[in-house]
A tleap script that builds the chain and sets N, CA, C and O, in Angstrom:
source leaprc.protein.ff14SB
mol = sequence {
  NMET ALA GLU SER THR LEU ALA ARG ILE VAL
  THR GLY VAL VAL GLU ASN GLY VAL THR GLY
  PHE CYS SER ARG HIE VAL ARG GLY ALA GLU
  SER CYS ALA MET LEU LEU ASP ASP ALA LEU
  ARG SER CYS LEU LEU PRO GLY GLY LYS PRO
  GLU VAL THR ARG ALA VAL ARG ILE PRO GLN
  LYS ASP HIE SER GLU GLY GLY TRP LEU LEU
  GLU LEU HIE GLY ARG THR MET ASP GLY GLN
  ARG TYR VAL SER GLU PHE PHE ALA VAL ARG
  THR GLY SER GLU PRO PRO GLN ALA ALA PHE
  GLY VAL TYR TRP THR GLY LEU GLY LEU ASP
  GLY SER PRO PHE GLY PRO ASP ASN PRO LYS
  VAL PRO ARG ASN ALA CYS PRO GLY LYS GLU
  ALA THR ARG ALA GLY CGLY
}
set mol.1.N position { 117.334 130.970 86.959 }
set mol.1.CA position { 117.619 129.727 87.295 }
set mol.1.C position { 116.542 128.837 87.895 }
set mol.1.O position { 116.464 127.618 87.748 }
set mol.2.N position { 115.678 129.660 88.631 }
set mol.2.CA position { 114.572 128.542 89.096 }
set mol.2.C position { 113.508 128.252 88.109 }
set mol.2.O position { 112.889 127.192 88.203 }
set mol.3.N position { 113.180 129.306 86.945 }
set mol.3.CA position { 112.426 128.789 86.039 }
set mol.3.C position { 112.922 127.962 84.928 }
set mol.3.O position { 112.220 127.328 84.140 }
set mol.4.N position { 114.313 128.039 84.949 }
set mol.4.CA position { 114.734 126.837 83.973 }
set mol.4.C position { 114.781 125.551 84.717 }
set mol.4.O position { 114.453 124.543 84.091 }
set mol.5.N position { 115.087 125.453 85.777 }
set mol.5.CA position { 114.784 124.210 86.661 }
set mol.5.C position { 113.398 123.723 86.532 }
set mol.5.O position { 113.165 122.549 86.246 }
set mol.6.N position { 112.337 124.727 86.768 }
set mol.6.CA position { 110.928 124.065 86.835 }
set mol.6.C position { 110.771 123.501 85.012 }
set mol.6.O position { 110.305 122.449 84.575 }
set mol.7.N position { 111.333 124.615 84.319 }
set mol.7.CA position { 110.877 123.778 82.926 }
set mol.7.C position { 111.531 122.361 82.441 }
set mol.7.O position { 111.036 121.628 81.586 }
set mol.8.N position { 112.679 122.135 83.120 }
set mol.8.CA position { 113.339 120.984 82.967 }
set mol.8.C position { 112.293 120.056 83.495 }
set mol.8.O position { 111.792 119.259 82.702 }
set mol.9.N position { 111.847 120.067 84.927 }
set mol.9.CA position { 111.092 119.117 85.614 }
set mol.9.C position { 109.729 118.997 84.913 }
set mol.9.O position { 109.093 117.945 84.975 }
set mol.10.N position { 109.352 119.897 84.354 }
set mol.10.CA position { 107.969 119.996 83.719 }
set mol.10.C position { 107.980 119.009 82.571 }
set mol.10.O position { 107.159 118.130 82.310 }
set mol.11.N position { 109.208 119.387 81.880 }
set mol.11.CA position { 109.547 118.570 80.403 }
set mol.11.C position { 109.726 117.062 80.885 }
set mol.11.O position { 109.155 116.138 80.305 }
set mol.12.N position { 110.460 116.901 81.854 }
set mol.12.CA position { 110.492 115.709 82.354 }
set mol.12.C position { 109.568 114.860 82.534 }
set mol.12.O position { 109.611 113.667 82.233 }
set mol.13.N position { 108.513 115.561 83.136 }
set mol.13.CA position { 107.410 114.962 83.775 }
set mol.13.C position { 106.420 114.685 82.415 }
set mol.13.O position { 105.811 113.616 82.406 }
set mol.14.N position { 106.266 115.496 81.415 }
set mol.14.CA position { 105.793 115.322 80.220 }
set mol.14.C position { 106.135 114.275 79.438 }
set mol.14.O position { 105.299 113.587 78.850 }
set mol.15.N position { 107.462 114.080 79.381 }
set mol.15.CA position { 108.163 113.092 78.631 }
set mol.15.C position { 108.195 111.657 79.284 }
set mol.15.O position { 107.968 110.571 78.750 }
set mol.16.N position { 108.529 111.941 80.545 }
set mol.16.CA position { 108.772 110.300 81.247 }
set mol.16.C position { 107.703 110.089 82.215 }
set mol.16.O position { 107.846 109.016 82.800 }
set mol.17.N position { 106.699 110.740 82.571 }
set mol.17.CA position { 105.508 110.687 83.529 }
set mol.17.C position { 106.330 110.729 84.793 }
set mol.17.O position { 107.491 111.132 84.863 }
set mol.18.N position { 105.516 110.216 85.885 }
set mol.18.CA position { 106.193 110.528 87.186 }
set mol.18.C position { 106.961 109.324 87.745 }
set mol.18.O position { 107.577 109.383 88.809 }
set mol.19.N position { 106.905 108.402 87.097 }
set mol.19.CA position { 107.719 107.085 87.571 }
set mol.19.C position { 109.427 107.588 87.529 }
set mol.19.O position { 110.040 107.931 86.518 }
set mol.20.N position { 109.897 107.522 88.768 }
set mol.20.CA position { 111.503 108.030 88.792 }
set mol.20.C position { 111.451 109.271 88.835 }
set mol.20.O position { 112.562 109.783 88.695 }
set mol.21.N position { 110.349 110.211 89.016 }
set mol.21.CA position { 110.242 111.589 88.892 }
set mol.21.C position { 111.402 112.000 90.194 }
set mol.21.O position { 112.485 112.410 89.775 }
set mol.22.N position { 111.290 111.940 91.279 }
set mol.22.CA position { 112.042 112.298 92.463 }
set mol.22.C position { 113.461 112.024 92.328 }
set mol.22.O position { 114.213 112.961 92.599 }
set mol.23.N position { 114.018 110.832 91.932 }
set mol.23.CA position { 115.435 110.573 91.583 }
set mol.23.C position { 116.269 111.346 90.264 }
set mol.23.O position { 117.486 111.464 90.120 }
set mol.24.N position { 115.276 111.772 89.461 }
set mol.24.CA position { 115.592 112.492 88.049 }
set mol.24.C position { 115.852 113.797 88.377 }
set mol.24.O position { 116.839 114.372 87.919 }
set mol.25.N position { 114.887 114.460 89.299 }
set mol.25.CA position { 114.831 116.052 89.288 }
set mol.25.C position { 115.254 116.738 90.502 }
set mol.25.O position { 115.746 117.866 90.522 }
set mol.26.N position { 114.999 115.864 91.693 }
set mol.26.CA position { 114.641 116.469 92.808 }
set mol.26.C position { 115.849 116.510 93.823 }
set mol.26.O position { 116.353 115.395 93.950 }
set mol.27.N position { 116.373 117.370 94.485 }
set mol.27.CA position { 117.460 117.269 95.369 }
set mol.27.C position { 116.943 116.193 96.421 }
set mol.27.O position { 117.414 115.059 96.505 }
set mol.28.N position { 115.835 116.729 97.273 }
set mol.28.CA position { 115.500 115.919 98.302 }
set mol.28.C position { 114.591 114.752 97.846 }
set mol.28.O position { 113.378 114.903 97.701 }
set mol.29.N position { 115.212 113.621 97.634 }
set mol.29.CA position { 114.466 112.437 96.691 }
set mol.29.C position { 113.692 112.006 97.880 }
set mol.29.O position { 112.490 111.887 97.643 }
set mol.30.N position { 114.032 111.757 99.017 }
set mol.30.CA position { 113.197 111.110 100.124 }
set mol.30.C position { 111.995 111.766 100.273 }
set mol.30.O position { 110.879 111.311 100.022 }
set mol.31.N position { 112.321 113.020 100.758 }
set mol.31.CA position { 110.780 114.031 100.937 }
set mol.31.C position { 110.100 113.963 99.985 }
set mol.31.O position { 108.907 113.711 100.156 }
set mol.32.N position { 110.648 114.175 98.561 }
set mol.32.CA position { 110.043 114.218 97.285 }
set mol.32.C position { 109.172 112.690 96.985 }
set mol.32.O position { 108.047 112.689 96.485 }
set mol.33.N position { 109.702 111.777 97.273 }
set mol.33.CA position { 108.968 110.284 97.264 }
set mol.33.C position { 107.667 110.492 98.185 }
set mol.33.O position { 106.529 110.341 97.741 }
set mol.34.N position { 107.916 110.810 99.354 }
set mol.34.CA position { 106.669 111.113 100.151 }
set mol.34.C position { 105.465 111.781 99.693 }
set mol.34.O position { 104.318 111.352 99.564 }
set mol.35.N position { 106.065 113.132 99.434 }
set mol.35.CA position { 105.136 114.011 98.862 }
set mol.35.C position { 104.600 113.364 97.251 }
set mol.35.O position { 103.563 113.788 96.741 }
set mol.36.N position { 105.228 112.588 96.754 }
set mol.36.CA position { 104.781 112.240 95.219 }
set mol.36.C position { 103.673 111.072 95.844 }
set mol.36.O position { 102.509 111.157 95.451 }
set mol.37.N position { 104.031 110.002 96.800 }
set mol.37.CA position { 103.135 108.961 97.230 }
set mol.37.C position { 101.867 109.574 97.444 }
set mol.37.O position { 100.860 109.078 96.938 }
set mol.38.N position { 101.804 110.809 98.282 }
set mol.38.CA position { 100.410 111.332 98.837 }
set mol.38.C position { 99.668 111.579 97.436 }
set mol.38.O position { 98.570 111.129 97.111 }
set mol.39.N position { 100.614 112.486 96.598 }
set mol.39.CA position { 99.707 113.048 95.487 }
set mol.39.C position { 99.044 111.901 94.636 }
set mol.39.O position { 97.954 112.134 94.114 }
set mol.40.N position { 99.568 110.831 94.489 }
set mol.40.CA position { 99.267 109.538 93.735 }
set mol.40.C position { 98.261 109.113 94.488 }
set mol.40.O position { 97.198 109.018 93.874 }
set mol.41.N position { 98.228 108.727 95.990 }
set mol.41.CA position { 97.091 108.244 96.727 }
set mol.41.C position { 95.736 109.056 96.421 }
set mol.41.O position { 94.604 108.572 96.412 }
set mol.42.N position { 96.136 110.561 96.140 }
set mol.42.CA position { 94.958 111.337 95.970 }
set mol.42.C position { 94.681 111.410 94.217 }
set mol.42.O position { 94.035 112.298 93.661 }
set mol.43.N position { 95.207 110.484 93.677 }
set mol.43.CA position { 94.980 110.389 92.413 }
set mol.43.C position { 95.335 111.836 91.690 }
set mol.43.O position { 94.605 112.249 90.789 }
set mol.44.N position { 96.365 112.504 92.081 }
set mol.44.CA position { 96.563 113.874 91.686 }
set mol.44.C position { 97.837 113.534 90.832 }
set mol.44.O position { 98.831 112.976 91.297 }
set mol.45.N position { 97.688 113.939 89.517 }
set mol.45.CA position { 98.778 114.291 88.433 }
set mol.45.C position { 98.816 115.579 87.655 }
set mol.45.O position { 97.809 116.214 87.343 }
set mol.46.N position { 99.784 115.843 87.427 }
set mol.46.CA position { 100.050 117.182 86.839 }
set mol.46.C position { 99.548 117.477 85.583 }
set mol.46.O position { 99.704 116.600 84.733 }
set mol.47.N position { 98.923 118.610 85.221 }
set mol.47.CA position { 98.500 118.564 83.751 }
set mol.47.C position { 99.354 119.369 83.143 }
set mol.47.O position { 100.564 119.208 83.303 }
set mol.48.N position { 98.758 120.546 82.205 }
set mol.48.CA position { 99.931 121.437 81.590 }
set mol.48.C position { 100.685 122.068 82.331 }
set mol.48.O position { 100.698 121.902 83.550 }
set mol.49.N position { 101.498 122.963 81.651 }
set mol.49.CA position { 102.879 123.763 81.996 }
set mol.49.C position { 102.307 124.678 83.276 }
set mol.49.O position { 101.258 125.241 82.962 }
set mol.50.N position { 102.668 124.914 84.409 }
set mol.50.CA position { 102.156 125.867 85.158 }
set mol.50.C position { 102.462 127.376 84.570 }
set mol.50.O position { 103.198 127.521 83.594 }
set mol.51.N position { 101.885 128.406 85.191 }
set mol.51.CA position { 102.428 129.832 85.127 }
set mol.51.C position { 103.166 130.176 86.368 }
set mol.51.O position { 102.863 129.770 87.490 }
set mol.52.N position { 103.991 130.826 86.124 }
set mol.52.CA position { 104.913 131.645 86.992 }
set mol.52.C position { 104.363 132.733 87.504 }
set mol.52.O position { 104.588 133.631 86.693 }
set mol.53.N position { 103.590 133.272 88.668 }
set mol.53.CA position { 103.182 134.609 88.700 }
set mol.53.C position { 104.126 135.410 89.382 }
set mol.53.O position { 104.141 136.625 89.185 }
set mol.54.N position { 104.943 134.846 90.190 }
set mol.54.CA position { 105.594 135.762 91.260 }
set mol.54.C position { 106.811 134.982 91.547 }
set mol.54.O position { 106.701 133.759 91.463 }
set mol.55.N position { 108.228 135.604 91.949 }
set mol.55.CA position { 109.074 134.961 92.167 }
set mol.55.C position { 110.229 135.788 93.246 }
set mol.55.O position { 110.540 136.966 93.069 }
set mol.56.N position { 110.661 135.118 94.130 }
set mol.56.CA position { 111.782 135.928 95.080 }
set mol.56.C position { 112.551 135.146 95.514 }
set mol.56.O position { 112.375 133.966 95.816 }
set mol.57.N position { 113.612 135.890 95.574 }
set mol.57.CA position { 115.168 135.640 96.128 }
set mol.57.C position { 114.953 135.038 97.704 }
set mol.57.O position { 114.386 135.870 98.412 }
set mol.58.N position { 115.255 133.886 98.339 }
set mol.58.CA position { 115.525 133.591 99.345 }
set mol.58.C position { 116.621 133.332 100.034 }
set mol.58.O position { 117.219 132.256 100.012 }
set mol.59.N position { 116.979 134.474 100.783 }
set mol.59.CA position { 118.345 134.453 101.311 }
set mol.59.C position { 118.762 133.067 102.330 }
set mol.59.O position { 117.982 132.482 103.080 }
set mol.60.N position { 120.223 132.749 102.107 }
set mol.60.CA position { 120.714 131.637 103.090 }
set mol.60.C position { 120.352 132.267 104.398 }
set mol.60.O position { 120.287 133.479 104.599 }
set mol.61.N position { 120.061 131.064 105.496 }
set mol.61.CA position { 119.835 131.726 106.818 }
set mol.61.C position { 119.982 130.502 107.539 }
set mol.61.O position { 119.430 129.436 107.265 }
set mol.62.N position { 120.951 130.787 108.700 }
set mol.62.CA position { 121.499 129.838 109.309 }
set mol.62.C position { 121.858 128.720 108.541 }
set mol.62.O position { 122.698 128.832 107.649 }
set mol.63.N position { 121.183 127.405 108.852 }
set mol.63.CA position { 121.493 126.108 108.454 }
set mol.63.C position { 120.881 125.915 107.080 }
set mol.63.O position { 121.359 125.115 106.275 }
set mol.64.N position { 119.598 126.814 106.774 }
set mol.64.CA position { 118.932 126.506 105.586 }
set mol.64.C position { 119.429 127.120 104.299 }
set mol.64.O position { 120.074 128.168 104.280 }
set mol.65.N position { 119.171 126.568 103.443 }
set mol.65.CA position { 119.975 127.093 101.914 }
set mol.65.C position { 119.009 128.144 101.600 }
set mol.65.O position { 117.841 128.167 101.987 }
set mol.66.N position { 119.618 129.051 100.834 }
set mol.66.CA position { 118.788 130.140 99.779 }
set mol.66.C position { 118.529 129.556 98.651 }
set mol.66.O position { 118.933 128.432 98.352 }
set mol.67.N position { 117.778 130.344 97.887 }
set mol.67.CA position { 117.410 129.786 96.533 }
set mol.67.C position { 116.467 131.169 95.906 }
set mol.67.O position { 116.575 132.383 96.077 }
set mol.68.N position { 115.466 130.270 95.068 }
set mol.68.CA position { 114.594 131.071 94.387 }
set mol.68.C position { 113.220 130.478 94.795 }
set mol.68.O position { 113.021 129.268 94.687 }
set mol.69.N position { 112.210 131.385 95.294 }
set mol.69.CA position { 110.688 130.756 95.349 }
set mol.69.C position { 110.038 131.138 94.217 }
set mol.69.O position { 110.318 132.233 93.729 }
set mol.70.N position { 109.148 130.376 93.664 }
set mol.70.CA position { 108.315 130.898 92.492 }
set mol.70.C position { 106.610 130.304 93.006 }
set mol.70.O position { 106.194 129.392 93.721 }
set mol.71.N position { 106.268 130.908 92.553 }
set mol.71.CA position { 104.374 131.185 92.903 }
set mol.71.C position { 104.039 130.693 91.428 }
set mol.71.O position { 104.319 131.335 90.416 }
set mol.72.N position { 103.212 129.103 91.462 }
set mol.72.CA position { 103.118 128.700 90.354 }
set mol.72.C position { 101.305 128.538 90.273 }
set mol.72.O position { 100.783 127.890 91.179 }
set mol.73.N position { 100.526 129.055 89.332 }
set mol.73.CA position { 99.431 128.675 88.879 }
set mol.73.C position { 98.933 127.632 88.084 }
set mol.73.O position { 99.454 127.652 86.968 }
set mol.74.N position { 98.039 126.639 88.256 }
set mol.74.CA position { 98.361 125.640 87.273 }
set mol.74.C position { 96.928 124.680 87.217 }
set mol.74.O position { 95.929 125.176 87.738 }
set mol.75.N position { 96.830 123.500 86.676 }
set mol.75.CA position { 95.777 122.781 86.703 }
set mol.75.C position { 96.330 121.296 86.893 }
set mol.75.O position { 97.370 120.984 86.313 }
set mol.76.N position { 95.701 120.436 87.640 }
set mol.76.CA position { 96.007 119.108 87.586 }
set mol.76.C position { 95.351 118.204 86.453 }
set mol.76.O position { 94.209 118.564 86.168 }
set mol.77.N position { 95.723 117.352 85.906 }
set mol.77.CA position { 95.619 116.455 84.989 }
set mol.77.C position { 93.867 116.389 84.788 }
set mol.77.O position { 93.322 116.277 83.690 }
set mol.78.N position { 93.237 116.474 85.944 }
set mol.78.CA position { 91.508 116.484 85.993 }
set mol.78.C position { 91.208 117.692 85.915 }
set mol.78.O position { 90.012 117.962 86.028 }
set mol.79.N position { 92.062 118.667 85.724 }
set mol.79.CA position { 91.264 120.228 85.732 }
set mol.79.C position { 91.388 121.061 86.769 }
set mol.79.O position { 91.370 122.284 86.630 }
set mol.80.N position { 91.533 120.429 87.964 }
set mol.80.CA position { 91.514 121.251 89.380 }
set mol.80.C position { 92.649 122.343 89.368 }
set mol.80.O position { 93.800 122.050 89.042 }
set mol.81.N position { 92.277 123.603 89.735 }
set mol.81.CA position { 93.383 124.814 89.979 }
set mol.81.C position { 94.142 124.305 91.176 }
set mol.81.O position { 93.590 123.644 92.055 }
set mol.82.N position { 95.623 124.677 91.195 }
set mol.82.CA position { 96.470 124.648 92.167 }
set mol.82.C position { 97.054 125.776 92.165 }
set mol.82.O position { 97.118 126.489 91.164 }
set mol.83.N position { 97.651 126.129 93.522 }
set mol.83.CA position { 98.807 127.458 93.476 }
set mol.83.C position { 99.368 126.906 94.323 }
set mol.83.O position { 98.824 126.449 95.328 }
set mol.84.N position { 101.163 126.827 93.930 }
set mol.84.CA position { 102.103 126.105 94.707 }
set mol.84.C position { 103.356 126.893 94.890 }
set mol.84.O position { 103.542 127.914 94.228 }
set mol.85.N position { 104.006 126.569 95.543 }
set mol.85.CA position { 105.176 127.508 96.031 }
set mol.85.C position { 106.374 126.514 95.658 }
set mol.85.O position { 106.603 125.594 96.444 }
set mol.86.N position { 107.046 126.631 94.656 }
set mol.86.CA position { 108.099 125.796 93.900 }
set mol.86.C position { 109.699 126.412 94.366 }
set mol.86.O position { 110.148 127.428 93.834 }
set mol.87.N position { 110.376 125.730 95.304 }
set mol.87.CA position { 111.683 126.204 95.556 }
set mol.87.C position { 112.614 125.608 94.839 }
set mol.87.O position { 112.484 124.389 94.730 }
set mol.88.N position { 113.541 126.118 94.301 }
set mol.88.CA position { 115.130 126.143 93.666 }
set mol.88.C position { 116.181 126.205 94.473 }
set mol.88.O position { 116.210 127.230 95.153 }
set mol.89.N position { 117.093 125.426 94.636 }
set mol.89.CA position { 118.299 125.502 95.188 }
set mol.89.C position { 119.591 125.368 94.457 }
set mol.89.O position { 119.546 124.795 93.368 }
set mol.90.N position { 120.795 125.832 94.915 }
set mol.90.CA position { 121.812 125.445 94.112 }
set mol.90.C position { 122.890 125.552 95.061 }
set mol.90.O position { 123.082 126.558 95.743 }
set mol.91.N position { 123.687 124.365 95.104 }
set mol.91.CA position { 124.915 124.060 95.791 }
set mol.91.C position { 126.071 123.956 95.496 }
set mol.91.O position { 126.482 122.937 94.941 }
set mol.92.N position { 126.973 125.120 95.836 }
set mol.92.CA position { 127.825 125.162 95.120 }
set mol.92.C position { 128.174 125.277 93.549 }
set mol.92.O position { 127.634 126.285 93.093 }
set mol.93.N position { 128.815 124.652 92.698 }
set mol.93.CA position { 128.932 124.184 91.590 }
set mol.93.C position { 128.006 123.672 90.635 }
set mol.93.O position { 128.053 123.836 89.415 }
set mol.94.N position { 127.007 122.924 91.411 }
set mol.94.CA position { 125.926 121.791 90.999 }
set mol.94.C position { 124.912 122.626 90.278 }
set mol.94.O position { 124.645 123.753 90.695 }
set mol.95.N position { 124.402 122.184 89.339 }
set mol.95.CA position { 123.292 123.064 88.712 }
set mol.95.C position { 122.165 122.883 89.576 }
set mol.95.O position { 122.091 121.939 90.362 }
set mol.96.N position { 121.244 123.804 89.444 }
set mol.96.CA position { 120.102 124.181 90.367 }
set mol.96.C position { 119.203 123.034 90.256 }
set mol.96.O position { 118.941 122.534 89.162 }
set mol.97.N position { 118.612 122.506 91.615 }
set mol.97.CA position { 117.660 121.709 91.515 }
set mol.97.C position { 116.741 122.070 92.377 }
set mol.97.O position { 116.995 122.936 93.214 }
set mol.98.N position { 115.281 121.341 92.296 }
set mol.98.CA position { 114.201 121.637 92.894 }
set mol.98.C position { 114.254 121.003 94.497 }
set mol.98.O position { 114.731 119.890 94.719 }
set mol.99.N position { 113.785 121.734 95.390 }
set mol.99.CA position { 114.067 121.429 96.752 }
set mol.99.C position { 112.892 120.014 97.006 }
set mol.99.O position { 113.116 119.099 97.799 }
set mol.100.N position { 111.824 120.107 96.256 }
set mol.100.CA position { 110.907 119.053 96.780 }
set mol.100.C position { 110.183 118.480 95.258 }
set mol.100.O position { 109.922 117.300 95.025 }
set mol.101.N position { 109.939 119.677 94.290 }
set mol.101.CA position { 109.435 119.291 93.058 }
set mol.101.C position { 108.431 118.752 92.657 }
set mol.101.O position { 108.331 118.503 91.455 }
set mol.102.N position { 107.559 118.471 93.421 }
set mol.102.CA position { 105.981 117.957 93.536 }
set mol.102.C position { 105.101 119.323 93.195 }
set mol.102.O position { 104.378 119.678 94.126 }
set mol.103.N position { 105.063 120.000 92.202 }
set mol.103.CA position { 104.798 121.410 91.881 }
set mol.103.C position { 103.259 121.349 91.709 }
set mol.103.O position { 102.758 122.474 91.689 }
set mol.104.N position { 102.451 120.413 91.591 }
set mol.104.CA position { 100.938 120.302 91.170 }
set mol.104.C position { 100.119 119.920 92.267 }
set mol.104.O position { 99.103 119.262 92.042 }
set mol.105.N position { 100.490 120.312 93.652 }
set mol.105.CA position { 99.735 119.649 94.824 }
set mol.105.C position { 99.329 120.798 95.939 }
set mol.105.O position { 98.783 120.444 96.984 }
set mol.106.N position { 99.603 122.129 95.687 }
set mol.106.CA position { 99.412 123.076 96.379 }
set mol.106.C position { 100.317 123.192 97.519 }
set mol.106.O position { 99.945 123.662 98.594 }
set mol.107.N position { 101.821 122.654 97.238 }
set mol.107.CA position { 102.399 122.728 98.686 }
set mol.107.C position { 103.134 124.167 98.594 }
set mol.107.O position { 103.388 124.835 97.592 }
set mol.108.N position { 103.383 124.419 99.894 }
set mol.108.CA position { 103.942 125.748 100.325 }
set mol.108.C position { 105.167 125.861 101.020 }
set mol.108.O position { 105.626 124.794 101.428 }
set mol.109.N position { 105.769 126.827 101.240 }
set mol.109.CA position { 106.977 126.977 101.732 }
set mol.109.C position { 106.693 127.598 103.316 }
set mol.109.O position { 106.080 128.622 103.615 }
set mol.110.N position { 107.326 126.659 104.163 }
set mol.110.CA position { 107.337 127.256 105.849 }
set mol.110.C position { 108.005 128.566 105.956 }
set mol.110.O position { 109.207 128.712 105.736 }
set mol.111.N position { 107.208 129.510 106.297 }
set mol.111.CA position { 107.721 130.937 106.279 }
set mol.111.C position { 107.659 131.824 105.009 }
set mol.111.O position { 108.340 132.839 104.860 }
set mol.112.N position { 106.791 131.345 104.130 }
set mol.112.CA position { 106.956 131.872 102.673 }
set mol.112.C position { 106.657 133.565 102.686 }
set mol.112.O position { 105.965 134.167 103.507 }
set mol.113.N position { 107.383 134.127 101.541 }
set mol.113.CA position { 107.133 135.665 101.861 }
set mol.113.C position { 105.898 135.675 101.067 }
set mol.113.O position { 105.582 136.848 100.867 }
set mol.114.N position { 105.043 134.830 100.515 }
set mol.114.CA position { 103.973 135.063 100.099 }
set mol.114.C position { 102.935 134.792 100.943 }
set mol.114.O position { 101.761 134.940 100.604 }
set mol.115.N position { 103.285 134.399 102.035 }
set mol.115.CA position { 102.170 134.411 103.248 }
set mol.115.C position { 101.351 132.787 103.026 }
set mol.115.O position { 101.103 132.087 102.044 }
set mol.116.N position { 101.093 132.660 104.631 }
set mol.116.CA position { 100.587 130.959 105.026 }
set mol.116.C position { 99.467 130.722 104.193 }
set mol.116.O position { 99.314 129.552 103.842 }
set mol.117.N position { 98.493 131.720 103.721 }
set mol.117.CA position { 97.142 131.163 102.990 }
set mol.117.C position { 97.579 131.128 101.533 }
set mol.117.O position { 96.663 130.920 100.738 }
set mol.118.N position { 98.660 131.271 101.083 }
set mol.118.CA position { 99.036 131.738 99.681 }
set mol.118.C position { 98.566 130.114 98.697 }
set mol.118.O position { 97.819 130.059 97.720 }
set mol.119.N position { 99.290 128.971 99.366 }
set mol.119.CA position { 98.683 127.877 98.341 }
set mol.119.C position { 97.403 127.315 98.422 }
set mol.119.O position { 96.696 127.221 99.426 }
set mol.120.N position { 97.120 126.879 97.048 }
set mol.120.CA position { 95.576 126.586 96.989 }
set mol.120.C position { 95.703 124.908 96.676 }
set mol.120.O position { 96.345 124.591 95.674 }
set mol.121.N position { 95.212 124.032 97.362 }
set mol.121.CA position { 95.500 122.436 97.433 }
set mol.121.C position { 94.339 121.998 96.469 }
set mol.121.O position { 93.358 122.741 96.426 }
set mol.122.N position { 94.348 121.120 95.866 }
set mol.122.CA position { 93.412 120.426 94.621 }
set mol.122.C position { 92.771 119.035 95.723 }
set mol.122.O position { 93.458 118.367 96.495 }
set mol.123.N position { 91.894 118.960 95.577 }
set mol.123.CA position { 90.839 118.036 96.107 }
set mol.123.C position { 91.352 116.539 95.603 }
set mol.123.O position { 91.952 116.380 94.540 }
set mol.124.N position { 91.063 115.581 96.424 }
set mol.124.CA position { 91.337 113.851 96.031 }
set mol.124.C position { 90.552 113.774 94.763 }
set mol.124.O position { 89.369 114.067 94.591 }
set mol.125.N position { 91.540 113.270 93.801 }
set mol.125.CA position { 90.407 113.267 92.488 }
set mol.125.C position { 90.471 111.641 92.150 }
set mol.125.O position { 90.309 111.215 91.007 }
set mol.126.N position { 90.691 110.916 93.129 }
set mol.126.CA position { 90.317 109.639 92.927 }
set mol.126.C position { 88.584 109.201 92.717 }
set mol.126.O position { 87.760 109.403 93.609 }
set mol.127.N position { 88.230 108.560 91.343 }
set mol.127.CA position { 86.984 108.194 91.457 }
set mol.127.C position { 86.390 107.431 92.556 }
set mol.127.O position { 87.015 106.518 93.097 }
set mol.128.N position { 85.056 107.814 92.952 }
set mol.128.CA position { 84.685 107.193 94.109 }
set mol.128.C position { 84.927 107.691 95.612 }
set mol.128.O position { 84.264 107.260 96.556 }
set mol.129.N position { 85.899 108.599 95.731 }
set mol.129.CA position { 86.686 108.776 96.963 }
set mol.129.C position { 86.087 110.310 97.201 }
set mol.129.O position { 85.930 111.141 96.307 }
set mol.130.N position { 85.794 110.490 98.582 }
set mol.130.CA position { 85.537 111.930 99.154 }
set mol.130.C position { 86.649 112.772 99.028 }
set mol.130.O position { 87.851 112.517 98.956 }
set mol.131.N position { 86.038 113.794 99.015 }
set mol.131.CA position { 87.313 115.190 98.918 }
set mol.131.C position { 87.965 115.179 100.237 }
set mol.131.O position { 87.447 115.557 101.288 }
set mol.132.N position { 89.153 114.706 100.080 }
set mol.132.CA position { 90.083 114.660 101.436 }
set mol.132.C position { 90.853 116.032 101.748 }
set mol.132.O position { 91.149 116.625 102.785 }
set mol.133.N position { 91.030 116.250 100.479 }
set mol.133.CA position { 91.711 117.694 100.438 }
set mol.133.C position { 91.090 119.000 100.228 }
set mol.133.O position { 90.073 119.093 99.541 }
set mol.134.N position { 91.685 120.099 100.822 }
set mol.134.CA position { 91.004 121.137 100.779 }
set mol.134.C position { 91.186 121.908 99.479 }
set mol.134.O position { 92.029 121.498 98.682 }
set mol.135.N position { 90.388 123.111 99.168 }
set mol.135.CA position { 90.459 123.473 97.719 }
set mol.135.C position { 89.689 122.919 96.680 }
set mol.135.O position { 88.882 122.020 96.916 }
set mol.136.N position { 89.845 123.323 95.678 }
set mol.136.CA position { 89.259 122.776 94.601 }
set mol.136.C position { 88.971 123.866 93.401 }
set mol.136.O position { 88.437 123.502 92.353 }
savepdb mol mol.pdb
quit
């Protein structure tokens, strides 16, 4: 479920770019839009298809949804390495969707079973800007 959701999102970005990305592919469109704006302000765009290195089922707990969490390793368009956590959810009979979707920025999930230091965040890639993000 999660890997097919990721594949659909990556293909959508390759075919259509990031314009309208959040409304096309992501459940939390408002949160996604904020994350995408942050990525674009740092000139971070997705490179090729990320590699899924680990996956774990996250059970539903209290008011939070369950789903699948994927650990992704990839590179941004400018070649920087990132490690992100991609969370896919499914509500009822709806098709699975990404919780946030911006997979190329080193985003992690609060309380991740992969640990708090798992994500690797790429640096600001804008020409002439100082590195305002950790990692690299």
